[in-house]
C-alpha positions in Angstrom: -0.3 0.2 0.2 3.0 2.2 1.4 4.6 1.5 -2.3 1.6 2.3 -4.5 1.2 5.5 -2.9 4.6 6.7 -3.4 4.0 5.7 -7.0 1.1 7.7 -7.1 2.3 10.9 -5.9 5.6 10.5 -8.2 2.8 10.3 -10.7 1.3 13.6 -9.8 4.7 15.2 -9.5 5.5 14.4 -13.2 2.3 15.5 -14.5 2.5 18.8 -12.1 6.0 19.5 -13.4 4.9 19.1 -17.2 1.9 21.5 -16.2 4.3 24.0 -14.8 6.9 23.6 -17.5 4.2 24.4 -20.5 3.0 27.3 -18.3 6.7 29.0 -18.2 7.5 28.0 -22.0 3.8 30.1 -22.5 5.0 33.1 -20.6 8.1 32.9 -21.8 6.8 33.2 -25.6 4.0 36.0 -24.4 6.9 38.0 -22.6 9.3 37.1 -25.5 6.4 38.7 -27.8 5.6 41.4 -25.7 9.6 42.4 -25.5 9.5 42.3 -29.2 6.4 44.7 -29.6 8.0 47.0 -27.1 11.2 47.1 -29.1 9.7 47.8 -32.4 7.8 50.1 -30.6 10.6 51.6 -29.2 12.8 51.7 -32.5 10.2 52.9 -34.4 9.9 56.1 -31.7 13.4 56.5 -32.0 13.5 56.5 -35.6 11.0 59.3 -36.0 12.6 61.2 -33.0 15.7 61.1 -34.7 13.8 62.0 -38.5 12.5 64.9 -37.2 16.0 65.9 -35.2 17.8 65.7 -38.6 14.8 67.5 -40.4 15.2 70.4 -37.5 19.3 69.9 -38.5 18.8 70.2 -42.2 16.8 73.3 -41.5 19.0 75.2 -39.7 21.9 74.3 -42.2 19.8 76.1 -44.5 19.2 78.7 -42.5 22.6 79.6 -41.2 23.9 79.4 -45.1 20.9 81.3 -46.3 23.2 84.5 -47.2 25.6 82.0 -48.7 23.1 81.1 -50.8 21.9 84.5 -52.0 25.3 86.0 -52.4 25.9 83.0 -54.9 22.9 83.9 -56.9 23.6 85.3 -60.2 22.3 88.8 -60.9 19.6 87.7 -63.4 16.2 87.9 -61.0 14.1 86.8 -63.9 15.9 83.6 -64.6 14.8 81.0 -62.2 16.2 78.2 -63.9 19.6 79.9 -63.2 18.8 80.6 -59.8 17.4 77.4 -58.7 20.7 75.8 -60.1 23.0 78.2 -58.2 21.4 77.5 -55.0 21.4 73.6 -55.5 25.3 74.1 -56.3 25.6 75.2 -52.5 22.9 72.5 -51.1 25.0 69.9 -52.9 28.2 70.5 -50.9 26.7 69.1 -47.8 26.2 65.7 -49.4 28.3 64.1 -47.1 26.7 65.7 -44.2 24.9 64.3 -41.3 23.3 65.9 -38.0 26.0 63.6 -35.7 29.2 61.5 -36.0 27.7 58.3 -35.8 23.9 59.3 -37.6 22.9 57.0 -40.3 20.5 59.7 -41.2 20.9 61.4 -44.9 19.0 64.1 -46.3 19.1 66.2 -49.2 18.0 70.0 -50.3 16.2 70.0 -53.3 15.9 73.1 -55.3 16.0 71.4 -58.6 14.4 68.1 -59.3 18.0 66.5 -58.6 20.1 67.1 -55.5 23.6 65.0 -54.6 22.9 63.1 -57.9 19.6 61.4 -56.5 16.0 62.6 -58.5 13.2 63.8 -56.1 11.0 61.2 -54.8 8.2 60.3 -56.5 4.9 61.7 -55.4 7.1 65.2 -53.7 6.1 68.0 -55.9 8.7 71.2 -56.0 6.7 74.0 -56.8 7.7 76.6 -59.2 9.8 79.8 -58.6 7.9 83.3 -57.9 8.9 86.8 -58.1 7.3 89.9 -57.4 9.2 92.6 -59.8 9.3 96.5 -58.5 12.1 98.7 -57.0 13.0 96.0 -55.4 12.4 92.5 -56.9 11.9 89.5 -54.4 12.0 85.8 -55.3 11.0 82.7 -53.5 13.0 79.7 -54.5 11.0 76.5 -53.3 13.3 73.7 -51.6 12.4 70.6 -50.1 14.1 68.5 -47.2 14.3 64.9 -47.3 15.8 62.8 -44.5 15.7 58.7 -44.4 17.0 56.6 -41.4 18.9 53.6 -43.4 16.2 52.2 -45.2 13.0 53.4 -43.2 10.6 55.6 -44.1 11.5 59.2 -45.1 10.6 62.7 -43.5 9.7 65.4 -46.2 9.3 69.2 -45.2 8.9 71.6 -47.8 9.5 75.8 -47.9 11.5 78.5 -50.0 14.4 80.6 -49.6 13.4 83.9 -50.1 16.2 87.1 -51.4 15.6 90.9 -52.7 17.7 92.2 -55.7 18.4 96.1 -56.6 19.4 99.1 -55.5 18.9 98.6 -51.7 17.8 101.6 -49.7 19.1 101.1 -45.9 15.5 102.0 -44.6 14.6 98.6 -46.3 16.0 97.2 -43.0 14.3 97.7 -40.3 17.4 98.2 -38.2 20.8 98.2 -39.7 23.8 98.9 -37.7 27.6 99.5 -39.4 29.3 98.7 -36.4 28.9 96.1 -33.4 25.7 96.3 -31.6 24.2 94.6 -28.6 20.5 93.6 -28.4 18.9 94.1 -25.1 15.1 93.3 -24.3 15.1 97.4 -24.5 15.0 97.3 -27.9 12.1 95.6 -29.5 12.2 94.9 -33.7 9.2 94.4 -35.6 11.0 93.6 -39.2 14.7 92.7 -39.9 18.2 93.9 -38.3 21.7 93.3 -40.2 24.7 94.3 -38.3 28.1 95.1 -40.0 30.2 94.4 -36.4 30.0 91.4 -33.6 26.9 90.8 -32.6 25.8 90.4 -28.5 22.5 89.4 -27.4 21.7 90.1 -23.5 18.6 88.4 -22.5 15.7 87.5 -24.6 15.2 89.7 -27.7 12.6 89.9 -29.8 12.8 90.3 -33.4 10.1 89.5 -35.8 12.1 88.9 -38.8 15.8 87.7 -40.2 18.6 88.7 -37.9 22.1 88.9 -40.4 25.0 89.4 -38.4 28.2 89.6 -40.6 31.3 89.8 -37.9 33.1 92.4 -39.9 32.7 96.1 -39.8 33.2 99.2 -41.6 37.1 98.4 -42.2 36.8 95.0 -44.1 34.3 95.5 -46.9 35.3 92.0 -48.5 35.1 90.5 -45.3 33.5 87.5 -44.8 33.6 87.2 -40.9 33.2 84.8 -38.2 29.6 82.9 -38.4 29.2 83.4 -34.4 27.3 85.7 -31.9 28.2 87.0 -28.4 25.9 85.8 -25.6 26.6 87.0 -22.4 30.2 86.9 -22.1 30.8 83.4 -24.4 30.2 82.8 -28.0 28.1 80.2 -30.1 28.5 79.5 -33.6 25.8 80.7 -35.9 24.2 76.7 -36.2 23.8 76.8 -32.8 21.5 79.9 -32.2 19.4 79.5 -35.3 16.2 78.7 -33.8 14.9 75.1 -33.5 12.3 73.4 -31.8 14.5 71.5 -29.5 16.4 74.9 -28.2 14.1 77.6 -28.2 16.9 79.5 -26.1 19.8 79.5 -24.1 20.3 80.6 -20.7 21.5 84.0 -21.1 19.8 85.0 -24.4 17.8 84.1 -27.2 16.1 85.2 -30.2 12.4 85.1 -30.7 10.4 84.3 -33.5 13.7 85.6 -35.5 16.1 83.3 -37.9 19.7 84.0 -37.3 22.5 84.1 -40.7 25.3 85.6 -42.1 25.2 89.1 -43.4 26.7 90.2 -46.2 29.6 92.4 -44.7 30.8 95.5 -45.3 28.0 97.8 -46.3 29.1 100.6 -44.8 31.8 101.6 -47.1 29.5 100.9 -50.2 26.8 103.8 -48.7 25.6 106.5 -51.5 23.1 108.8 -50.7 20.9 109.6 -53.6 21.8 112.6 -55.5 18.2 114.5 -55.2 17.6 116.6 -57.5 16.4 119.8 -56.5 17.6 120.1 -52.7 16.3 122.9 -51.1 18.9 124.9 -48.7 17.0 126.3 -45.5 19.2 128.2 -42.6 17.3 127.7 -39.5 17.9 126.5 -36.4 13.7 125.2 -35.7 11.9 123.6 -38.5 8.2 123.1 -37.7 6.2 121.1 -39.9 2.2 120.8 -40.6 -0.6 119.8 -43.0 -3.5 121.7 -43.5 -6.8 120.5 -44.2 -6.6 120.9 -47.8 -3.0 118.6 -47.7 -0.9 121.2 -48.0 2.6 120.8 -46.8 3.5 123.9 -44.4 7.5 124.3 -43.1 7.9 127.0 -41.0 11.5 127.8 -40.8 12.9 130.2 -37.9 16.3 131.5 -37.2 16.1 133.3 -34.1 13.2 135.1 -34.0 13.3 135.2 -37.6 10.6 132.4 -39.3 10.1 132.0 -42.8 6.6 130.0 -44.1 7.0 127.5 -46.7 4.1 125.5 -48.7 4.3 122.7 -50.7 1.4 121.4 -52.9 1.4 118.0 -54.6 2.1 118.0 -58.6 0.0 114.6 -58.9 3.7 112.7 -58.6 6.5 112.5 -56.0 7.3 115.9 -56.4 5.5 119.0 -55.1 5.4 123.1 -56.1 7.4 124.6 -53.1 6.5 128.3 -52.2 7.9 130.7 -49.9 6.2 133.7 -48.2 7.6 137.2 -48.8 8.2 138.7 -45.1 7.9 141.7 -46.5 4.9 141.6 -49.3 3.2 138.5 -47.8 3.1 137.3 -51.4 4.0 133.6 -52.2 7.0 133.3 -54.0 7.9 130.1 -56.2 11.2 128.4 -55.2 10.8 125.2 -57.0 8.0 124.0 -59.5 9.1 120.6 -59.2 10.4 119.8 -55.6 11.4 116.6 -54.6 11.2 117.1 -50.7 14.8 117.4 -49.6 16.0 120.2 -47.5 19.5 120.9 -46.8 20.4 122.6 -43.3 23.8 123.7 -42.6 23.7 123.9 -39.2 22.0 121.7 -36.0 18.5 121.5 -36.4 15.4 121.1 -34.2 12.6 119.4 -36.1 9.0 119.7 -34.3 5.4 119.8 -35.3 2.8 122.8 -35.9 0.1 121.1 -34.6 1.2 118.4 -31.3 -1.7 116.5 -32.1 -2.1 116.5 -35.6 -0.3 115.2 -38.1 3.1 117.0 -39.7 4.2 115.0 -43.1 1.8 114.8 -46.1 4.7 114.1 -48.6 7.9 112.8 -49.5 10.4 115.1 -47.6 13.8 115.0 -45.7 15.8 116.9 -43.1 19.4 116.3 -44.3 22.5 118.4 -42.0 26.3 117.6 -41.1 25.1 119.1 -37.6 22.8 117.7 -34.9 19.8 117.0 -35.4 17.1 116.9 -32.8 13.1 115.6 -32.7 11.0 117.5 -30.2 7.8 116.3 -30.3 6.1 113.5 -32.1 6.3 113.4 -35.6 3.2 111.6 -37.7 2.2 110.8 -41.3 -1.5 111.9 -42.4 -2.4 108.6 -43.7 -0.7 106.8 -41.2 -3.0 105.5 -38.2 -1.9 103.7 -35.4 -2.8 102.2 -32.0 -0.6 101.3 -29.2 1.8 98.6 -30.7 0.9 99.1 -34.4 1.3 101.5 -37.4 -0.6 101.2 -40.8 -0.5 103.0 -44.1 -3.3 103.6 -46.4 -3.4 102.2 -49.9 -1.0 104.6 -52.1 0.0 106.7 -49.1 3.5 108.7 -50.2 4.0 110.8 -47.1 7.2 109.8 -45.6 10.0 111.6 -43.9 13.6 111.2 -43.8 15.9 112.7 -41.4 19.7 112.3 -42.1 22.5 113.8 -39.5 25.6 112.4 -37.6 23.6 112.5 -34.4 19.4 112.6 -34.3 18.5 112.9 -30.9 14.6 112.0 -30.1 12.6 113.1 -27.7 8.9 112.0 -28.4 7.2 109.1 -27.7 6.0 108.4 -31.3 8.0 109.3 -34.6 7.4 107.9 -38.5 10.5 108.3 -40.4 13.7 106.8 -41.7 17.0 107.6 -39.5 20.0 107.7 -41.0 22.4 108.7 -38.4 25.8 107.5 -36.6 23.9 107.6 -33.3 20.2 107.5 -32.1 19.2 108.5 -28.4 15.7 108.8 -27.3 16.3 109.5 -23.1 12.2 108.2 -23.1 10.1 105.0 -24.2 10.3 105.6 -27.9 8.2 103.6 -31.0 9.3 104.3 -34.8 7.4 103.4 -37.7 9.9 103.3 -40.2 13.7 102.5 -40.1 17.1 103.3 -38.0 20.4 103.3 -40.0 22.5 103.6 -37.3 23.8 102.7 -33.8 20.5 102.6 -31.1 21.9 104.3 -27.8 19.0 105.1 -25.6 18.9 105.1 -22.9 14.9 104.8 -23.4 13.5 102.0 -24.6 13.2 101.8 -28.5 10.7 99.2 -30.5 11.0 99.7 -34.7 7.9 98.8 -36.3 9.1 98.2 -39.9 7.0 100.7 -43.0 6.2 98.3 -45.5 6.6 100.7 -48.0 10.4 100.8 -47.6 10.7 97.2 -47.9 9.0 97.4 -51.2 11.8 100.4 -52.2 9.9 103.0 -51.7 11.3 105.7 -49.6 11.9 109.4 -48.8 14.1 111.2 -51.1 18.0 110.7 -50.2 18.0 108.1 -48.1 21.4 106.2 -48.5 21.5 103.1 -51.1 23.3 99.9 -51.8 24.9 99.0 -55.4 22.1 96.5 -56.8 23.0 92.9 -55.4 21.0 89.9 -53.8 20.2 90.6 -50.4 17.8 90.0 -47.3 17.8 86.4 -47.2 14.7 84.2 -45.6 13.7 81.0 -45.0 9.6 80.4 -44.7 8.4 76.7 -44.4 5.0 75.4 -45.3 2.5 75.0 -42.2 
């Protein structure tokens, strides 16, 4: 009986062992399957993240070299084939680059149907080149970024490289600085920035469009500069500061919304003041500006207690009939029948408004002096309306003001003008609708909103211009 019980127990032990073995094998297979699925999911996620990072790298590489591509374009803005061929030649110089030394991801930048000897993948469309002719010609060169991880799926992003060609007025750049510049939260630029020296960022800097820096300066017109920007006490390469999703800011400064690229360099030595056809010389220490209800421009020029009144009536184009009121007879004397709006003052001058609550400028007008120029009170346009944050000019509006002087001091809250100077100072917070070519010295906060007419090449008389070349590189992406 005892032997039968032992045998029975042995049988049950063997059965239980077999059951446990089957269960263990099943659990192992389930665990292995889940592990395989998890590994596949992780691999897929890593591949997706890697592809996105490499797309970001390709985009930053393109942004950091946008100006280099634009400078290589032939001076034939109406030949899209020549433009895309030149852009593709630069992009093909990066055929062997990857975002990291160990990255198996390859990327291609297509401005044409072929990049690095490879045809544009099937099903991907490259849009045609678009052009907007005018005083300045703006073109957009579409491109396609394609990345692929090994033999895996490809990632695609489309966008365009924009550039402007023509005799570029300095006023077309919202803030142009011929030397070094430190940007801080005190300065807010709603437009573009070009720095021909070294750029330093202190804090979060707000620039809505492109920031270009050459690292050169006036003494080196052919300099290509170092592609770097200073943040605090450290310097960083342009590629590291070009905005990216994974790196919106560094700890000591960042660019918000702007894109960073290298500039053309040496702009300062190529400045050329447009030769006005009919400048008017006015010897005065104070110049007051105003506009009548009929739209006639009024200028009151005073030297001490002696004042002379001028009136300017539009001719139907960008010229005006300028008259002076005789101080003895009170009769109007024609000074020029086709005056282009240029005033030259041989001494220091203060410019102010005849009506502190009304507009001051109703036609194209520029005040130029080799001595210091001071603005006292707000100067605004007739056809421009402003809220607290933004200004907008009516369609066809040609009322605009230029101020040219080695030193400009603005004692006002709002100024509509294109300023060309060595140093701009504003003791109080100031909003400029227009542009500044010169170094902003403060100490008040400065906000500059770009006048879109300046971007199109329509500027006040006598504003400095640059030779006809490709400039203003910018990158845009499809949403």
